[in-house]
C-alpha atoms as one frame of an Amber mdcrd trajectory, in Angstrom:
protein
 -11.775  11.290  11.522 -11.626  11.301  15.393  -8.308  10.952  17.254  -6.364
   7.870  16.637  -2.632   6.935  19.396  -1.203   4.217  17.707   1.619   2.064
  18.977   4.220   0.767  16.756   7.370  -1.346  16.720   9.890  -1.202  14.469
  10.690  -5.189  13.466  13.228  -7.057  11.179  10.144  -9.123   9.394   9.448
  -7.913   5.782   5.175  -6.986   5.575   4.304  -9.966   3.492   3.462  -8.541
   0.325  -0.308  -8.790   0.236  -0.422  -5.798   3.086   0.932  -3.265   0.734
   2.184  -0.503   2.472   2.366   3.280   2.340   5.802   5.071   3.025   6.268
   8.193   5.547   2.386   9.029   6.330   0.803  10.086   9.501  -1.505   7.872
   8.373  -0.374   4.012   8.989  -2.102   0.536   8.446  -1.327  -2.191  10.400
   2.378  -2.731   9.101   4.370  -1.049   6.729   8.299   0.746   6.383   9.930
   4.485   7.050  12.867   5.134   4.731  15.190   7.729   5.904  14.750  10.508
   2.829  11.818  10.407   4.339  11.947  10.769   7.991  10.545  14.165   8.992
   7.485  13.577  11.128   9.367  11.823  13.895  11.069  13.586  17.224  14.226
  11.608  17.441  16.722  10.691  14.610  16.434   8.119  12.011  19.153   6.334
  13.640  17.710   5.930  16.948  15.844   2.568  15.569  19.571   1.292  14.153
  19.104  -2.104  15.592  16.276  -2.345  12.676  17.575  -0.685   9.472  17.676
  -2.684   6.311  17.174  -2.578   3.350  13.379  -2.218   2.357  10.928  -3.167
  -0.342   9.357   0.559  -1.602   6.534   0.372  -3.483   5.618   2.395  -6.149
   1.832   1.951  -7.284   1.215   2.198 -10.732  -2.440   1.248 -11.334  -5.506
   1.282  -8.908  -8.349  -1.188 -10.285 -11.858  -1.144  -8.772 -13.809  -4.490
  -8.421 -17.410  -4.071  -8.687 -19.021  -6.680  -6.968 -21.443  -8.105  -9.233
 -23.467  -5.754 -12.156 -26.202  -4.782  -9.848 -23.576  -2.684  -7.784 -22.917
  -1.240 -10.952 -24.684   2.201 -10.711 -24.080   2.704  -7.245 -19.797   2.274
  -7.056 -19.572   4.647 -10.065 -21.552   7.089  -8.043 -18.988   7.175  -5.657
 -16.199   7.254  -6.775 -16.508  10.064  -9.367 -12.582  10.214 -10.686 -12.085
   9.472 -13.725  -8.494   7.887 -12.706 -10.145   5.029 -12.020 -10.655   1.347
 -13.993 -14.011  -0.737 -13.341 -13.917  -4.400 -13.368 -17.062  -6.339 -12.467
 -17.200  -9.718 -10.427 -19.910 -11.342 -11.165 -17.449 -14.689 -10.432 -14.289
 -16.082  -9.487 -13.468 -17.332 -12.474 -15.109 -14.613 -14.661 -13.118 -11.815
 -12.635  -9.726 -14.054 -13.814 -10.105 -14.128 -16.912 -10.696 -10.694 -16.967
  -7.743  -9.415 -14.811  -5.543 -11.848 -17.711  -6.606 -10.040 -20.112  -6.310
  -6.104 -18.328  -2.918  -7.515 -17.262  -1.999  -8.947 -20.561  -3.466  -5.195
 -22.612  -0.971  -2.968 -20.083   1.675  -5.520 -19.778   0.951  -5.963 -15.803
   1.692  -9.430 -16.046   4.595  -9.286 -14.115   4.189  -6.127 -11.458   2.789
  -6.839  -8.131  -0.737  -6.413  -6.439  -3.040  -6.322  -3.748  -6.168  -6.754
  -3.426  -8.023  -4.986  -0.460 -11.631  -6.359   0.474 -13.923  -5.299   3.124
 -16.917  -6.723   3.427 -19.381  -3.774   4.162 -18.429  -2.168   0.894 -19.190
  -3.129  -2.375 -16.407  -3.358  -4.188 -12.633  -4.284  -4.128  -9.492  -2.395
  -3.924  -6.464  -4.204  -6.963  -3.350  -2.156  -6.438  -0.720  -2.415  -8.907
   2.983  -1.897  -7.848   6.236  -2.169  -7.951   8.987  -2.095  -5.378  13.017
  -0.604  -5.395  15.593  -1.114  -2.248  15.894   1.891   0.131  17.269   2.410
   3.068  14.500   2.171   6.148  12.965  -0.251   8.705   9.622  -2.238   8.484
   7.036  -1.636  11.722   4.161  -3.309  13.124   1.595  -1.841  15.177   1.111
  -3.686  18.354  -1.861  -1.506  19.522  -3.928   1.145  20.185  -5.856   4.111
  20.972  -8.406   5.871  20.000 -10.400   8.247  22.731 -10.407   9.308  25.817
  -7.128  12.210  26.031  -7.079  15.412  27.719  -6.566  18.775  26.444  -2.707
  18.181  27.709  -2.300  15.473  24.959  -3.368  17.801  22.113  -1.469  20.663
  23.018   1.633  18.582  23.063   1.478  16.280  20.212  -1.015  17.237  17.904
   1.269  19.736  15.435   1.506  19.913  12.229   4.916  18.710  12.140   5.708
  16.167  14.490   3.379  13.281  14.160   5.300  10.384  15.576   7.457  10.130
  19.132   9.506   7.598  19.761  11.113   8.733  23.455   9.547   6.737  27.257
   9.067   9.981  28.336   6.517  10.468  25.473   4.856   7.548  25.919   4.907
   8.327  29.671   3.502  11.620  29.619   0.558  10.186  26.437  -0.292   7.872
  29.741  -1.226  10.993  32.220  -3.604  12.923  29.534  -5.836   9.526  29.752
  -8.981  10.864  31.030 -13.083  11.082  30.136 -14.128  10.892  26.809 -17.815
  11.940  27.902 -19.153  13.762  30.106 -21.352  10.662  31.311 -18.151   8.129
  31.334 -17.777   6.595  35.176 -14.839   6.444  37.135 -14.615   2.933  36.393
 -14.481   3.342  32.704 -11.648   5.795  33.189  -9.814   3.498  35.280 -10.549
   1.245  32.086  -8.819   2.793  29.967  -6.210   3.732  31.331  -4.930   0.232
  32.692  -5.829  -0.263  28.531  -3.311   2.109  27.989  -0.842   1.330  30.329
  -0.668  -2.562  29.422  -0.590  -1.560  25.574   2.008   1.386  25.362   4.117
   1.714  28.755   4.427  -2.235  29.556   4.571  -3.240  26.128   7.036  -0.037
  24.876  10.552  -1.347  23.931  13.253   1.172  23.313  15.305   1.762  19.771
  11.839   0.260  18.291   8.499   2.082  19.631   6.988   4.724  18.307   3.514
   6.235  19.623   1.284   7.099  16.093  -0.507  10.257  16.299  -3.415  11.349
  13.536  -6.632  13.375  13.509
């Protein structure tokens, strides 16, 4: 995976139930949450986000199911997922799948669990995750933009390390902006300037103290 830099903002708004987020990871999706007890990847104190701290619903995954899109894909999908930990169901049509899910949930006692579907057009399967939630002190966040390339060695030296992956100070954002550079030798000066303008719009002009943080993964 290449370099990914995402601008997140703390929010009081809870993520939608169908967007199952993960807690305390270096790599996030569009929405998520941080909790006090796992706040060790930031370069600021937890109370930096004091305006947004509340009780958040922390998900705990119970089981994952892989729904195969048609029987013609069974062999290929099972070859892709070599772990024996997954349950596989086949979707021939929506009514048939709904019946099988109801039977599965009744057998496992999952009728009252929350569930989240992840369906991508480019895969032959759908992820279904069953999970519970519990209340913990934390804050929700959402993505407001990202950049995936075009940073010089200064950026890597300052921000790419094993201990800290989330940076919440205005000076961090400004330093990152100073690192925007060529991505390929074939890049033109116009392309670099456009990259700088995009970074400035997404990260600098949109910075909000006490809410913004820059997440770096690579």
